[in-house]
N, C-alpha and C positions, 0 to 999 in steps of 0.2 A: 667187321668194322663198320661203324655207322657212316652212312652217306648223307645223313640229314645236315642241313646247313646250320650254322650257329643261330641262336635265337635272334640276335640283333640283325643279322642278314635277312632272316625270314620276316621280321617286323618291317624292315626298310623296303623290302621288295614285294614278297607275296601278299602280306597283310595290307600294305599301303595300296597296292593295285586293286585288291578286293574292295577297299573302302572307296576307291574312285568310282566303282560300279554300284556299290551298295553301301552308302554311309551308315554309320552306327545309328541305332534307334535312339530317339530322344527320351531316354529313361535314365534312371540313376544306375550306372554300372558300378555300384558299390554294394557291399554287404549292409545289413541293417545296422551294423556297428560303424559304418563309414569306412571300412577297409576297402581299398580299391584293387581288386584283382586285375592282373594283366591278361591280355588276350590268350596267352600261351604260357605253359610251364614246362620246363625241360630239366635235365640234370644240372644245367647251369644254375638253377635257382636253389639247388640243395648242395652247393659246394661245401665240403667239410662235414656233411651230414654223417653222424656216427650212429649206427644202428643200436649199439648197446646203450648209449646215453639217451637217445631220443625215443627209442621204441622198446627194445628188449622183446622177449617173447611173452605171449599171453600168460598171465598168472605169475609173472616175474617182474621185479623192479625194473623200470619205474611205472609199470602197469598202464602205460599208454594204450596198450592193446587189449586191456581187460584185466580184471582182478582174479579171474579163474582160468586155469590152463585150458580146460575143455569148453569153457563158455557154454553156448547154447546147444552144443552137440550132446551134452550131458543133462543139462537142466535149463529149461526156458526161463526167461524173466518171470517174476510173479505178476500175474494179471490181477490188478487190484483196482477195481472200479470204485470211485468216490460215491458214496451213497449216504443219504440222511435227509429226512423231511418229516414234518408233522410230529406224531407221537412215537414213542418207543415201539409200540405195537406195529405201526405202519412201516417203520424202518426195519424192524426185525423180519417182517414179511419180505421186504425188498432184498435184504441180505440173503435170505434162504433161496429166493428165486435166482439171484445172481450166482450163488454157489452151485445150484443145480444146473445152470447154463454153462458151467465150466470155469467160473472165476476161481482163482487159487489163493486169494487173500482178501480180507475185508479192509475198507477204508471209510472212516466215519466222518461225516460232515455234521457240525453242530450249528444250532441256530444262533442268531446274534446275541440274545440275552445270555446264553451259555458262554459264548466266546468272551463276553464282557463281565462275566462273573455275577450275573443277577439271576435270581429265581424267576420262574415263569410267572409268578403272581406279583412280581414287583411292578410298581406303576410305570417304570421306564421300559418294561418288557411288552406292554400292551401294543398289539398290532404287529409284533415281530415273532411271536411264539410259533416255532415250527416252520417258519417261512423259508429260511435259507439253509436249513439243516434240522436235525432232530433236537427236540427239547429235552435236556437232562438237568434235573434240579436236585436229585438225591439218588442214593443207592437203589431205591425202589424203581426208578426209571431205568437205571443201568441193568438191573436184574431182568427186566422185561426185554431190553434191547438185545441182550445176548442169550435169551431163553432158547434152549434146544440146540445151541452151538457149542461144539467141543473146543474149549479155549486152549487145550494142549495140542490140538491138531491144526487149527486155523490161526495164522498170524493176523493181528489186527493193528491197523494204523489209525491214529486219532489226530485229526487236525485241530489242535487246541494249544494255546500259548500262555497267556497270562494265568488262567486257572488250570494249567496243565497238570500240576502236582495233584490237585484235588480230583480231577477227572481220572487220572491214572490210578489214584488210590481207590476210587469207586470200582474201577475195572478189576483191580487186584482183589478187592473185597468180594466181588462176585465170584472170582476164582476160589478164594478161601472158603466161602460159604458152600460152594458146590464141590469141594473136595479136590480141586485141581492143585497140582504141584507148581508153585511159582517158578521153580527152576526149569520147568518144562514149557512154560508159557512164553511165547515170543510175539514180538510186535514192535511198534514204534509210537512214541508220542512226539508230536512236532516240537513243542517246547522251545522254539527258537524266538526268544523275545526280542533279540536285537533287530531282526528284520521287521518286527512290528514298529519299532521306532523309526526305521528307515523307510518303510513302504506301506504296510497295511494298516497301521495306526490303531490296532486293537490292543492297546496297552491299558494297564490299570495303575500300576505302581511306577515310581521313578526308575531310571535305568539300573542304578547300582543294586538296590534290593531285588529288582526283577532278575538280574543276572545271578545274584546270590541264590535265589530259589532254583534256578537251573543247575547250578553247581551242587546244590543239595542232592539232586537226582543223580549227578555224576558220582557222588560219594556213596550214596545209599544203594543205587541200582545194581552194580556188579556183585554186591554181597548177597542180595536177596532175589533178584530177577536177572540172572546173568545172560539170558538169551535176548533181553530186551534192548532196543535202541532207544536211549533216553533223551536223544535230541535228533531231529532231522533238520539240519541247517538248510534253510529254504531260500533259494534264489528265485523260485517260481513267482512269488508275490512281488519281488523286486522287479522282475521282468514285466509282470502284469501292470505295475505302476508306471511303466514307460521307459525303463532303462534299456540300454543296448545289451547285446549278448556279452560283449566284453565286460561291461559294468556288472552284469549279473554274475559272471564268472568271478570277477575280482571282489565284489562286495560280499558274495556268499563265502568265498574262501577266507576273506578277512574276518567275517563273523565267526567261522569255525575256529580260526586261529586265536581269536579273542577268548573264546570259551576255554581253549587249551591253556592260555596264559592265566586265566582266573583259576582254573583247576589246579595248576601247578602252584599258584600262590597259596591255595588251600592246603598244599602239601600232599596232593594225590599223586599216585604213580601213573605216569603217562601210559604205560603198557597195560594198565588195568582199565582205564576209561576210554582211551583212544579207539579201541576196536568196536566200541558201541556207539560211536558217533557216525551217523548216517547223513546223507545229503538228499536234496530234492531240487531238481532243475526243471526249467521250462523247456518245451520242445516247440520252437516257433517255426516260422515259414521259410527262413533262409536255410535251405536244405544242408549245404555243406558247412556253413558256419555253425549250425547246431551240432553236427557230427563232430566237428573239430573242438567245440566247446567241451564236450564230455571227455575227449581224449586229453585235452590240455589240463582239465581239472584233475584228472587222476595223476598226471605227471607232476603237477605243482604240489599237490597234497603229499604225494610219496616223498618228494625231495624235502619238503618242509619238515615232515615228521621225522625222517631219518637224519637229515643233515643239520637242520636248525635246532630241533628239539631232542635229538638223540634217542628216539624210540628204538628199542632193540628188536621187538617182535615184528615179523613181517606183516601180521594181520593189522598192526597199528599203522602201517604205511598205506593200506588199501582204502581208497575212497569208494565206498559203495553208495549207489544213488538210486532213488526213485525218480521217475520223470512223469510229467503230465503235459499233454498237448495244450497249446496256448489258448486259453479261454478268451483272452483279449483279442485274438485274431478272428474269432467267430463273428459272423455278421447276421443281423436280423433280416437284412435283405437277402432274398433267395436262400433261406436257411439250409435247404437240402445240399447245396454245394459245399457246406461245411464238412460233409462226409469226405470229400476229396481232400480238403485242407488237413483234416485230422489224420487221414491215412498217410499222407506225406510226412507230417510231423512225427507220427508214431514210427514210421520207417526210419527217419533220421535218428530217433532216440535208440532204436534197436541197432542200427549201424554204428552208433556211437558207443554201444556197449552198456546200456542201462541194465540195472538189476531188477527193476520193478517198473511197472508202467500203468498209467491210467489214460484212457482215451476219452476225450470229451464227446458228449452227445451233440448231434447237429442242432438241437433246439435250445441249447443253453444260453444263447443270446436273448432268448425270449422268456425263459422260465426254468425252473428245475426240470431235469430230464424226465420224460415219461418212462414207464417200464419198457416199452418197445424201443425207444431211442437209446436207452442205456444198454439194452441187449445188443442192439445193432453196433454200438460203439465197441462192445466186447468182441463181437464177431470180427471187427476190423483187426484187432490184435491177433485173433486166431488165424485169420487168412495170412497175415505176415508170418506167423510162426510156422504154419504147416503147408503153405502153398507157394511161397516166393523163393525158397531156397537160400535165403540170406542167413539162415542159422547153421549152414553146413560148415562154415569156417570162421574162425575168430578174426575180427577186425578185417573184413574183406577189402576195405579201401586202403589199407596200409601200403605205403610205397607209391601211392599216387603223388606225383610232383605237386599238384595243387593242394591236396589234403595235407601233406606234410608241411608245405610252406604256410598254409593258413593256420594249422595247429601251432606252429612256431610263432606266427604273428600274434595270435590270441594269447598265448602264454606270455610273450614279452610285454604286450600292452597291459595284461592283467597284473603282472608283477610290478610294473611301474605304478599302477594305481595302489596296489597293496603297500608298496614303499611309501607313497604319499600319505596313506592312512597311518602307517606306523610313525611317520615323522610328526603327525598331528597329536600323537600320544595314544593311538588305538581307536577302536570303533566307538567306544562310549564317548570319548572326547570329540571325535568327529561328528557324532550325533549332536552334541551340545553346540557345536559350531555351525550346524545347519548344512554341513558339507553334502550329505547324501540327498537331502531335499533339493538343493540347488542343482546337483549333477543330474538327477533323474528328471527334474522339470525341464532342464535345458535339452536333454536327449529327446524327451517326449515332444517338446515344441518343434525341434528340428524335423522329427519324423512326420508330424502332422502337416508341417509346411510342405514337405515333399509330396505328401498325398494330395494336398489341395492344389499344388502346381501340376499334378499329373505325372510327376517323376517316379512315384511309386504307384503302380496300378493295383487296386484292390477290386477284384472281380465282383460285380454287383453293386459296388459303392460308387467309385468314380469312373467306372467303365462297365460296359455290357449290362446296363441296368434293365430291370424288368419290374413290372408292378403286379400286385395282387396275389402272389404266391403265399398260401397259408398252410401251416402245419398244426396238428393238435398240440396243445400245451397243458402242462400239469398245474392245477390250481390247488392251493392249500385251504382246506375247510376251516373256517373260523371256530368250529367246534373244538379244535385242538386246544384252544385256550381254556375252555371249560373243563375238558378232561384233565389238563395239567393242574388247574386250580383245585379240582376235587382230589386228585391224587396227593398233592402237597398237603392239603388239609388233613387227609387221612394219615399221612406219615407223621404229621405233628401231633395228632391225637394219640397214636398208638406207640410211639417211641418212648424210651425212658428219658425224661427230661433231665434227671440228675446225671446220667451218663453223657448226654449231649453237652451239658454245661461243663462237665469236667474235661471232655475231649477238646472243646473249643478253647477253654482256658489253657490247656496244655499247649495247643497250637500257638496261642498268643504269646505265652511266656517263652516258647522256643524261638519265636521270631524276635522278641525283645532282646533275648540274651545271645542272639547270633548262633544258636544251635541248629542242627539239621532238623528241618521241618517234616520230612517225609514220614517218619513213624507216627507223627501226630496227625497228618492228613489221613493215614490209614485208620487210626483210631476214630477220627471224626466220621469217616465214611461208614465204618462198621456200626457206629452209634446212630446212623441215619441223620447226621447233621446235614443241612442243605448246602449246596454250592454257595449260595448267597451269604449264608451265615459264616462259612469259612473265609470267604473273601472279605467280608465286613471286618472280621477280626484283624486281618492283615492291613486293611485300609486304615484302621486305627493306628497300627504300629508304623507302617511305611508311608502313609499318606497317599494321595492320588496325584498322578502326573498330568500336568497340562503342558502341551507343546508350546514352546516359545514362538512368538510371531517374528518372522524374519523380515527385515526391511532392506 
């Protein structure tokens, strides 16, 4: 029988007396989402808590404790380091070195021209080629990028959105030309255009045709590349733009549910496409809030898929997610201490049950990571996996009064936001009304004010400053542009112009007539049509989106 006093008595006597001797520190005793934890959590805070409804067992509905029964005892999360810079040759070399160092999946970063659907020799590409990722303008680049890599054995993630269909088509064309079976090839295209309008702003076309292109992949993908995740609904960039963890959770799930709504309007079977929807969350500094975010996300998604949408297959209820440590949290001041930040963030993602993980390199606030810093970031994951013991049991923090309370709080606040978005008419309508822009701007401003007032301590920035610490950084050789220009010129000389013209015309007509565009993207890729040529055909049909000015 417990002899502990009730919580209110402890607060009134023991805690109050302690504060008389040692007042609370003058910092923000709230999570980064503004949730105010109490000094103590006891069974009183979980009255009526039902294990079956809130938790269940790992691998069972509602998947709060993880989507697989044995979790990391059987298989560790995929260690998928984000890599891409310069030419396809340079990134191919980095890929192979990371795989030899123990990485278990590839994650591809593309440069800004590629992300915006321009060829490397376009006037708007000058000065940006290969700078923030690898430059890909045609199938010729993609063939080099994955030269010597078995596409049936290694899963590949590609962070690409507006031109996602074209880039995926190029990757599949590489597989076809090298004799790989598409049904055995696995990976993920990010393909989450809604979060571009919300946060990252790398859009090309207006929202409606942009979402239509995403749903084309939902329809085509399960038939031809059944092991592929054809969207990675991405909260990561929403968080990097300045949202809170609760906003990241709510906005991301709202985006995922919006895609489900559009796919159902297309007449697709939810149990065919839902299992291939994946997610991508940030792992930020507030340790317990991040853990609870992953747990709440799985519970909300499972309930929505089963109860609201009527999905019948268990695999349709499972939220599978990649995670990346918070690039926005890294500091240029004292960059080596970013190693500690990344380790804590990665541990939170693992304790939260992520299925895949990228750890940022300590030098990423300064430049793209060097080979050594990228390897050190990978080693951080390996230490967590093999030396800490956190992989021995699924969801080891389950049952913690605080963790369960905070998970419930995040779920409730996220569902309130999702309800608000639904009342606006859905995500696309909320984008039109400027809702997301205002909410993220307000959250970002509040956080910055807390930092400037010293209520949020950022080590090395507003406390414990030092001067003069330098680390090596990676610089991109301007020669990359010359190499890309020469390769594009060669592609245009050697390809069949009649086949290119026919493939591009087929793509344009499919877009005009509202038909599925994916078969035509594949034809264009195999004909060596360039990325810019494909996007230009769609620019003619769909137009180019300009974000409205909010006043």
